[in-house]
N, C-alpha and C positions, 0 to 999 in steps of 0.2 A: 800456724794451719785451720786457716778458714773453712770453716762448715756454709758456707756462702757464697763457692767462689761463680765467676760468672757463668753465665747459662744454664743456671740451676731449670729457671719456668718456662725455659721453650719459646721465650716469646725477645725477638729481639732488644737491645737500647738503641738511642741515637750513636751514631757512630759506631758502630759493632757491627761485622761482616752479617749479622742478621738482614739489614736493612738494605746490603748491598749484594745479597740473593735476591731478595726479594724482588728489587727491582728488575735483576738479567733473568728472571723469569714469568715478569712482563715482559719483556721484550723479548725474551721467547717465542711467546704466545702471538707477539706480534707480527715478528719474523717469518715465525713456520706458518701462521696464516695466510700472507698477503703470498710466501713462495706457493703454498697448495694451489691458490687461488688464478695467479700467473702461470704455473708449470703446467702440459701439457694431462689430457684429464685420463690419460695410461700411469699416471705416475703420484700417487696418494702420497703430500707426508700428514699427513692430518694426525695418524696415532705415533707421532714423536711430540705432542701436546702434553702427552703423558712426564713429559722428562722434568716441566712447568714445575707440579706440584711435588714430584719427585724431589729437587735441586731447593725447595723450600723449606721440607719439611727434615732437611738438615739441620738449619737455623733456628725455624720456625715452629709457632706451637700448634695444635689439632687446626684450629679455628680459623689462622691462619693458609694453613694448607688448602683445610676447603673450600675458602674460598678462591685460592689459585686454581683446585681443580675445578673447580663451579666456570670458573670462568677458562677454562679448558675446552672444557663439556661443553658449553656455548659459543667458542671459537669452534667446534669441529661443529657444533649445526649449521655456524653462517658459513662455513665453507661447504655445506651439501645446498643449505638453500639456496646462496650466490649462484654454485654451480648445477644450481634445480637439477640436485639427487637428491634433495633431504630425505624423501622416501625410499630411495631405495636401501634394496636389501645393502649393499655395499656400506651407506654408511648408519645405515640403522646399528647396523652391527659393532661399526668403530664406537658409535656414542655409546653403547650400550658397556662393551667393553674398557670405554676412558672414563667412564663411571663408575666399576665395580674395581678399575684399580687407583682411581683417586679414593674412592671410598675404603681398600685396604691401607692404602698407606697412610690417610686420616687414623685411622684404626691403630696402624705401627704405630706413627708419633706420637697416643695416646696414652700404649703401653710403655711409651720409650719416658713420655714426659711423666708419670707411675712412678717408676723407676727411676727418676731423677731426684724427682721426690723424698722416695724413701731410702737414699742412698745421703740427702743432703741431712736429711734426720737423725739417718747412723753416722754421719760425723757428725752431727754436735751432739750427741750421745757421746762420743770416743773422746773429746775433748773436753765432755765435762769431767767423765772418768778418770784423763788424766792431769785436770788442775786438783780433781781430789788423791787421787794418787802423788802423785808429784807436784805438787804444791812450787808453785814459784816459789825461789832463792832470795833473800832479801838485799839490793845491793849493795848496803855496808851493815857491815854486823861484826861490832867491836870494833877492831884496828884491824878488819878487813875490807877490800872490794869483791865484790861477788857477781859473777854471770855465767849464764847457765846455756844452752842450747839442745834439745832434741830432735834429728832427725829419724822418723822412721822410715823400715827399708819396702813396707808396703804402700801402696802408693792408694788407697782407702784408708789407711785406719791412723791412728794418733799416737797409739799407746803399744807397747812391747814389754821385756822384759829387763831394760834397762832401768835403773835409779840411780836418782841422786837425792843426800837430803844436810842439812846445816846444821845447828842448833847452838844456843848461846850459851856455856854455865860459864863458872861464877868467875871461871881465871882464865876464858879466853872461848874457844871457839873450837869442834870437834862439827864435820865432814865425813858425809860416805859418799861415797858412787859408788855400784858396782853391778853386774852381767848376772841373769837367772839365764843357764842352759837349758835351750827349747825355746818355743813361737808359741805363740795363740793363750787362751782363755788362764792355762797350767803357771806359763810364766805368769801371766799379770798377779795371779793369784801369788805367787811366791816372790812376787815383787813386792808388790802392799804387805806379805806380813813382815818379808825382812823393814822396808821404810817404817810401820808400828811400830819394833820390837828397838828399831835403832831410834827414832823419837822420842821412847820412851826410858829406855835404858842410859841415853847418853849423859843425861841427869845426873845419872848416881856417881857419884866421887869414888870412880876403880882406876885402871889403869885401862890402853886400850885392849891388853889383851885378855882381860878378864872382859869386855867391850865386847869383845870378837865369840870369847866363850859364849856369852850373855846370846848373841843373835847369832851360836850356831846351835845350841841346843832349843832357842823357838823354830830354827828350819826344821832342824831334826820331828822333832814332834809336829809339826804342818805333814813333814813326805813320810811319814809311820799309817799317821790318818784319810791322807789325800793322793800317794802315789802311787799308778796305776801298777800294777804285779812286772810289768812286761817292760818297768824299765824301773825295775826296782834298784839301786844302786849306780845309776846314770843320772837322775835329776840333781846339777850344783848349785852352788852362787859365787860367784868372785867378788869378793870384795874388798876393797880398800877403806883403812880405817887411817881419818887425819886428827892430830890437835894441836892444836896453836895458841901458847901462850902468850897473853897479852905483855909476863916481863919479861922477857927472852925469845932472842932473835933466832926460834929456833922453831923446828915443825916436827911432828913427832908421828911417824908411820908403822900403821900394821896391816901387812899384805896378806892376804887371805885369798893365796891364787892370783891376783889383779893385776895387771899389766901396770907398767913403775910410768910414775906422771913425769912430767918435764919440767926441769925446773929454770927460768927464764929472769936473764940478772936484766938491771937496768937497763944498759948495752944493749944497742940491737946486734944484734946475730951472735948474742951471748944466749946456747941451751945449751943446757947437760940433763942428762934423763938419769934420776934417782938409782941408786945401786943399793934394792935391796934386799935380807931377805924371807920372801914369803912364805907363810906356811899352809897348806892343803886350803882346796876350797870349805865352804861353808855346805854344810849338810855331806860331808863325806864319813865324819863318826867321828871329827874333833871333839870336846866337852867339853876339856881343862883350860885354862889358861897356858898349860904348859909347853903349851904347840904352837903359839908366835912370839915372835920375837918383837921387839918397839928398836926402829929406824927412824935415828933423829941426824935430820941436817940444817946445814945455816938455811934462815929463812928471816932477809932483813929488810928494812924498807927498801920500798919498789920491788921486791921484788915479787913475780908470778909464777905460780904453781899451776900447770894445766893437765889437769884430771879428764881422764877420755878411757872410755872402753875401745871394746879390741873390733869395733866395726868400722874406726875411726883407719887405726891404719893395715885392716885387710881391704878397707876398697880400695877395689882394679882401675882398672881403664881398658881402653878396648881391646888394648895391646897382653888386658894380664899384670899391668905393672902394678902393684901396691902406691896404693898412696905413702909420700915418703911424708912422713907429717913434723918431725925434728928437724927436715930442712927445710920446707913453708916457713913454716914459723919462727925460724928467723927470722924472717923478712919482716915481720911485725912484735919482735919480741920486747919493744919497749910501748906497746898502746897501753891502753887499759882496758879492761879484760872485755868491758861487750863491745868494743870498738875490731879487735884480737875475734872473737867466735866470729863477728859478720865478717871479718873476711877470711876464715878460716873455711866457713861455712857457704861461701860462695867459693872459693876456690877448691873444696870438696868435692863439690857438684860439680865446676866445668870440669876437674878432672875423671870422674864416673859419666859423663854424660846425663849426669840427675835419675842416674838409678842407684841405689844401695840397695849393694846384697846383705845388709845386716842394718839395724836400728847402727843408732850411734846416738852417743850420752856424749857430750863434752864441759867442765864447769872452772872457768879460769879463777885463781886465789888472789887477790894480791897485796902484800900488805903496805897499809897506806904511815906516811913520818910519822911518827907522835909531832912536829912541830905546826902550830898554829896556820888556821885555813889559809890566813893571808900570803903565807911565807913567799917564797920564792921554788924550796924545797915542794913547799905542797903542791902550789902551782906546777911543777915544772909534772909531778907525778902526774895528778890529774887532767896534764893532757891528753888530748884522743893518742895521736901516734906523734916520734921523733919529727924536726922535720927530715921532707926527702926518703921518708918512708914509701917502700911502693905500694900503687895505690891495688886492693885485689882484684886476681880479674871478673869477668863480668860471669 
């Protein structure tokens, strides 16, 4: 997300709609002036000149709006001079009214621009906070290719309660994806806590259930100190922990109430849902390793795991239909992780009309072959998509 989306400065750029509206405003001033002059004296079109600064303020800044307002006032005065009624009570009232309305429009334009600048600063801070909280995953981690995607449900937000992380260990890699219940700053605080605890504990030579227990203790300590009394027992974090060893074609997973990932084979259209035995979410009182199990699945060269939060499968279209993640993912099962997520992002936003009900986090993990980089197998797996793969919807 970019904090510098077009239009925050309040000044049009060449080729943008602001210049078109400015031209329309100037033409309106000319047409209204000429029409008022040529129409009978009992018809007064001059008050319509206020339309010019009003539509200018839609895309331009206060200075340009003020200039168009001054032009409108001058046009009203010219109408009075041309009809020899400049000093009449009617024309004087019209001129004064136009001056007041133009000044009001300029003042509103100043307030709008100030709000836009504040919003741009807030977005910039939110983006910086997201980069600190959710470190970008590396494109390559040992024998894995990675790609990640985060979409915030709130229009003006860049961060939320969804989280993901990855760490390289001595014999493989460990990954985490999770979802904090709730929204706002408390959810962000819990997400930061879980991420920090994972980044520290992931490098310890412990099994996944022990890692889950360590995260559970961290969340419990946090909730004990910061959980509001009215939300006691209602805050928790779903999490999925993964371990991918370098020397075995398997992936080990421990789920703490999180949705199961999709397993994509090398062949297009081959998508399966991992069968997991989940433990309760973090924060509900599990403090030892006995409550978590380890599920082991085949994960060979060319296979891809798609990790996601429930904001993806709970996204609805205008008719209330949930997003069919597995069905849509099967179209691009053979794509590289980054290309796969780009297709899913476009398709998900098209399905929802650009409006998400919850934050969305996606992580694609593909095991690359141990063959030399220039070999036929390596080149095939490095490709973006297999021939004939459907393009994502715009």
